[in-house]
C-alpha positions in Angstrom: 0.0 0.0 0.0 1.3 3.5 -0.8 0.0 6.8 0.2 1.4 10.2 1.0 0.3 13.6 2.0 2.5 16.7 1.4 2.4 20.4 1.5 4.5 22.9 -0.3 6.8 25.3 1.5 8.0 28.6 0.0 11.6 27.7 0.7 11.6 24.9 -2.0 10.9 21.8 -0.1 8.2 19.2 0.2 7.3 17.4 3.4 5.9 13.9 2.9 4.2 11.7 5.6 3.4 8.2 4.6 3.7 4.5 4.8 5.8 2.9 2.0 8.9 0.9 1.4 10.1 3.5 -1.1 9.0 6.4 -3.1 10.1 8.3 -6.2 11.1 11.9 -6.0 8.7 12.6 -8.9 8.9 16.3 -9.6 12.6 16.3 -8.7 13.3 14.8 -12.2 15.3 12.0 -10.6 14.7 8.3 -10.5 16.4 7.9 -7.2 14.3 5.8 -4.7 14.3 6.7 -1.0 13.2 4.2 1.5 11.4 5.1 4.7 8.5 4.0 7.0 6.3 6.1 9.1 8.5 9.2 9.3 8.3 12.8 8.2 10.9 13.5 5.6 11.9 16.6 3.7 13.8 17.0 0.4 14.6 19.9 -1.9 12.0 20.8 -4.6 13.1 22.3 -7.8 10.9 24.9 -9.3 9.6 23.0 -12.3 6.7 24.6 -14.2 6.8 27.7 -12.1 5.0 26.0 -9.1 6.9 27.8 -6.4 6.9 31.1 -8.3 3.1 30.8 -8.5 2.9 30.3 -4.8 5.2 33.2 -4.2 3.0 35.5 -6.3 -0.2 34.6 -4.3 -1.3 36.8 -1.6 -0.3 36.1 2.0 -3.6 34.6 3.0 -3.4 32.1 0.1 0.0 31.0 1.3 -1.3 30.7 4.9 -4.2 28.6 3.6 -1.9 26.3 1.6 0.4 25.8 4.5 -2.3 25.3 7.1 -4.3 23.0 4.9 -1.3 20.9 4.1 -0.3 20.6 7.7 -3.8 19.6 8.7 -3.9 17.0 5.9 -0.6 15.6 7.0 -1.7 15.3 10.6 -5.1 13.8 9.6 -3.4 11.2 7.5 -1.0 10.3 10.3 -4.0 10.1 12.7 -5.9 7.9 10.2 -2.9 5.6 9.9 -2.6 5.3 13.7 -6.3 4.6 14.1 -6.6 2.1 11.3 -3.3 0.2 11.7 -4.2 -2.8 13.8 -1.1 -4.3 15.3 -2.0 -7.8 16.4 0.9 -9.2 18.4 -1.0 -12.5 18.7 -4.0 -13.9 16.9 -7.2 -13.4 19.0 -9.0 -16.7 19.8 -12.6 -16.0 21.0 -13.3 -19.7 21.6 -14.9 -19.9 25.0 -13.4 -16.5 25.8 -14.9 -13.1 25.8 -12.9 -10.5 23.8 -13.9 -7.0 24.9 -13.2 -4.3 22.2 -13.1 -0.8 23.7 -11.2 2.5 23.6 -7.7 2.6 25.0 -7.0 3.5 28.6 -6.8 7.3 29.2 -3.9 8.9 31.1 -6.1 10.1 34.0 -6.1 6.8 35.9 -9.7 5.9 35.2 -10.4 2.8 33.1 -12.2 4.6 30.3 -13.6 8.0 29.3 -16.5 6.2 27.7 -19.4 5.5 30.2 -20.5 2.6 28.0 -17.1 0.9 27.9 -16.8 1.4 31.7 -20.3 0.0 32.1 -19.6 -3.2 30.1 -16.3 -3.9 31.8 -17.8 -3.3 35.2 -20.7 -5.6 34.4 -18.3 -8.4 33.4 -16.5 -8.0 36.7 -19.8 -8.0 38.6 -20.9 -11.3 37.1 -17.4 -12.7 37.4 -16.8 -13.6 33.7 -13.2 -13.8 32.5 -12.5 -11.5 29.6 -9.7 -10.1 27.6 -9.4 -6.5 26.7 -8.5 -5.5 23.1 -7.8 -1.8 22.5 -7.8 -1.9 18.8 -9.9 1.1 18.1 -12.1 -0.8 15.7 -15.7 0.3 16.0 -18.8 -1.8 15.6 -20.8 -1.7 12.3 -23.0 0.8 14.0 -19.9 3.0 14.7 -20.0 2.4 18.4 -18.0 1.0 21.3 -17.8 -1.4 23.1 -18.5 -4.7 21.4 -17.5 -8.3 22.2 -16.5 -11.5 20.4 -17.4 -14.9 21.9 -17.0 -18.2 20.1 -16.5 -16.4 16.8 -19.7 -14.5 17.3 -19.8 -10.7 17.5 -22.3 -8.8 19.6 -22.8 -5.0 19.6 -24.4 -2.6 22.1 -24.2 -3.0 25.8 -27.8 -3.9 26.2 -27.7 -6.6 23.6 -24.3 -7.9 25.0 -25.8 -8.3 28.4 -28.9 -10.1 27.0 -26.6 -12.4 25.0 -24.4 -13.3 28.0 -27.5 -14.0 30.1 -28.9 -16.3 27.5 -25.7 -18.1 26.5 -23.9 -18.2 29.9 -26.8 -18.1 32.3 -25.4 -15.2 34.3 -27.8 -12.5 35.7 -27.7 -9.8 38.3 -31.5 -9.4 38.3 -32.6 -12.9 39.3 -33.8 -11.6 42.8 -35.8 -8.7 41.4 -39.5 -8.7 41.1 -41.2 -7.7 37.8 -41.9 -4.3 39.2 -38.3 -3.8 40.3 -37.1 -4.9 36.9 -39.3 -2.3 35.3 -38.0 0.4 37.7 -34.4 -0.7 37.0 -34.9 -0.4 33.2 -36.5 3.0 33.6 -33.5 4.2 35.6 -31.1 2.8 33.0 -32.8 4.5 30.1 -32.9 7.9 32.0 -29.2 7.6 32.6 -28.1 6.4 29.2 -30.5 8.4 27.0 -30.7 11.7 28.9 -28.1 12.1 31.7 -25.4 10.8 29.4 -25.7 13.7 27.1 -25.3 16.3 29.9 -22.2 14.5 31.1 -20.8 14.3 27.5 -21.5 18.0 27.1 -19.5 18.8 30.3 -16.7 16.4 29.3 -16.2 17.1 25.6 -17.6 20.7 25.1 -17.4 22.7 28.3 -14.3 20.9 29.7 -12.5 20.1 26.4 -9.1 21.3 27.3 -8.8 19.2 30.4 -10.2 16.2 28.6 -7.7 16.6 25.8 -4.9 16.1 28.4 -6.3 12.7 29.4 -6.2 11.2 25.9 -3.7 8.5 25.3 -2.0 9.3 22.1 1.7 8.6 21.4 4.1 9.6 18.7 5.9 12.7 17.5 2.7 14.5 16.7 0.9 13.5 19.9 -0.1 17.0 21.0 -1.4 17.9 17.6 -3.3 14.6 17.3 -4.8 15.0 20.8 -6.0 18.5 19.7 -7.5 17.2 16.5 -9.1 14.1 18.1 -10.6 16.0 21.0 -12.0 18.8 18.8 -13.4 16.2 16.4 -15.1 14.4 19.2 -16.4 17.6 20.7 -17.9 18.6 17.3 -19.6 15.1 17.0 -21.0 15.4 20.5 -22.5 18.9 19.8 -24.0 17.7 16.5 -25.5 14.6 18.0 -26.8 16.5 21.0 -28.5 18.9 18.6 -30.1 15.9 16.8 -31.2 14.4 20.1 -32.8 17.8 21.1 -31.0 18.5 24.3 -28.3 20.3 22.5 -30.7 23.0 21.4 -30.9 24.4 25.0 -28.5 26.9 26.5 -25.5 25.8 28.7 -27.4 26.7 31.9 -30.4 24.7 30.8 -28.3 21.7 30.0 -26.7 21.8 33.5 -30.2 22.3 35.0 -31.3 19.1 33.4 -28.1 17.3 34.6 -28.8 18.5 38.2 -32.4 17.2 38.0 -31.2 13.7 36.9 -28.5 13.6 39.6 -31.0 14.6 42.3 -33.4 11.9 41.0 -30.7 9.3 41.3 -29.7 10.5 44.8 -33.4 10.3 45.9 -33.8 6.8 44.4 -30.6 5.6 46.1 -31.4 7.1 49.5 -29.5 5.3 52.2 -29.5 1.9 50.4 -26.3 0.1 49.5 -27.2 -0.2 45.9 -30.0 1.2 43.8 -32.3 -1.8 44.1 -31.5 -2.7 47.7 -28.7 -4.6 49.4 -27.7 -6.6 46.3 -26.2 -5.6 43.0 -28.3 -5.5 39.9 -27.5 -4.6 36.3 -28.7 -1.0 36.7 -25.8 -0.4 39.1 -23.2 -1.0 36.3 -25.0 1.6 34.2 -25.4 4.3 36.9 -21.9 3.8 38.3 -20.3 4.2 34.9 -22.2 7.4 34.1 -21.5 9.0 37.5 -17.8 8.1 37.3 -16.9 11.2 35.2 -18.5 13.5 37.8 -16.4 11.7 40.5 -13.0 11.4 38.7 -12.6 13.0 35.3 -14.3 16.4 35.7 -12.4 18.2 38.4 -13.8 21.6 39.4 -17.0 21.3 37.4 -20.6 21.6 38.4 -21.3 17.8 38.5 -18.2 17.2 40.7 -19.3 19.9 43.1 -22.8 18.5 43.2 -21.8 14.8 43.7 -19.1 15.6 46.3 -21.2 18.1 48.1 -25.0 18.0 48.5 -25.4 14.6 46.9 -22.7 12.8 48.9 -24.6 9.5 49.0 -23.9 9.2 45.2 -20.2 9.7 45.8 -20.2 7.0 48.5 -22.1 4.7 46.2 -19.5 5.2 43.4 -16.7 4.6 45.8 -18.3 1.5 47.2 -18.5 -0.1 43.7 -15.0 1.1 42.7 -13.4 -0.5 45.7 -15.2 -3.7 45.2 -14.7 -4.3 41.5 -11.8 -2.1 40.6 -9.1 -2.8 43.3 -6.3 -1.8 40.9 -8.0 1.5 40.1 -6.5 3.5 43.0 -7.5 7.1 43.7 -6.8 9.3 46.7 -10.2 10.1 48.2 -9.2 12.8 50.6 -12.6 14.6 50.9 -13.5 12.9 47.7 -11.3 15.3 45.8 -9.9 14.2 42.4 -6.6 15.7 41.3 -4.4 14.8 38.4 -1.9 17.5 38.9 0.5 15.0 40.6 3.5 14.0 38.6 3.4 10.6 40.1 2.3 8.1 37.3 1.7 5.2 39.7 -2.0 5.8 39.6 -2.2 4.9 35.9 -4.4 1.9 35.5 -2.6 -1.1 34.3 -3.7 -3.2 31.3 -4.5 -6.4 33.0 -5.6 -8.2 29.9 -7.4 -11.4 30.9 -9.4 -10.5 34.1 -11.4 -12.6 36.5 -12.2 -12.1 40.1 -13.7 -14.5 42.5 -16.1 -14.4 45.4 -18.2 -11.8 43.5 -21.4 -13.5 44.4 -20.9 -13.7 48.1 -23.9 -12.7 50.1 -23.7 -9.0 50.9 -24.5 -10.0 54.6 -21.0 -11.4 55.0 -18.8 -10.1 57.9 -16.8 -7.0 57.1 -13.1 -7.2 57.9 -12.3 -3.5 58.1 -13.6 -0.7 60.2 -16.7 -2.6 61.4 -18.6 -1.3 64.4 -19.2 -3.4 67.5 -22.8 -3.5 68.8 -21.8 -1.1 71.5 -20.5 1.5 69.1 -23.0 4.4 68.6 -24.2 5.0 65.1 -22.4 7.8 63.3 -23.9 10.1 60.6 -21.8 8.1 58.2 -23.3 4.8 59.2 -26.3 3.0 57.8 -29.0 1.4 60.1 -26.9 -1.7 60.5 -24.1 0.2 62.1 -21.7 -0.4 59.3 -19.8 2.6 57.9 -20.9 3.7 54.5 -17.3 4.0 53.6 -16.5 0.4 54.3 -15.5 -1.7 51.3 -17.3 -4.9 50.3 -13.9 -6.6 49.9 -10.4 -6.2 51.3 -8.5 -3.7 49.1 -5.7 -1.3 49.6 -8.3 1.3 50.5 -9.5 -0.6 53.6 -7.2 1.3 55.8 -8.3 4.7 54.4 -9.3 7.2 57.0 -13.0 8.2 57.0 -13.8 11.4 55.4 
């Protein structure tokens, strides 16, 4: 395959960016072949046919347009190459194994900037199904992430994936729910995924775009430029889709007002319960946790963060409870539930664990806590539920078990 993108410079040179074993200098009038792969190269350009003189005679704005357009084309081509080049170190075998295709890990320490990718991976951990992550950047035929492969079958969309796994593997988090509770659970899920999601996406990719850009995981000599292009492309897509949805036709204050109503609704539904549907996990918890996670950890200093870590503190404790139970390697410093990525310490970056499976997921939630439990004589504190157990206690032993209470 051979392709290249170049732009002309007034000082007689052409910069080519491409993927090839060799190329011909073409306009140089030489048959010399130069070999390269994936690098930016420059070579002298003779003024054949008056090309450079024509450029020199144009007005300054035309020159600026040529240079800017060429640079953007070069960067876009490099970005396209990076996104489409699938480097498979080993052939994937989906026989009796779940292959989860999703976006690459961001640099902020959270597992994913996509609530739906985080939802799917959290769900797999909740039902204790081994899986292997594959960060290939390949979208589903619907143009979405995530999607899975299992026994050479491909399933797209988180709702259809969950239905497929329940049917094929017999796993379910909703077995103990009544038909009425299942209906309420679905209503909450749809509110979160079809309405609340757009308000969070607006805050992440439109109102807080510069901070989000820093979290993107892009490497290479043009990483900063590619991050800028990718973040602004995503922001434009979000605004366009929000407008088509209808919520994007409102003002910024109105969008945030809708966000606050949704968050207050979730806080009221949760109340002082451990999980949304009671003392046991259900599928709705994976959806709600993944959509509240940005407010907790990827939107520092924003309105949703102030709300969840202030007046709606029960939602923050709910998120932390699930994080500590199912993401023990996702470590964050929860001093006053404040998120900060200003530290230069990179130890908080989430490792790519590849094949993942945890055990004891389905233990009864009434098991004895091993950390910071209250004796019957201990008085109930404002941070305790009616059983006398601190709301900050983890459901499993993690490195956070010794964390001081906020």
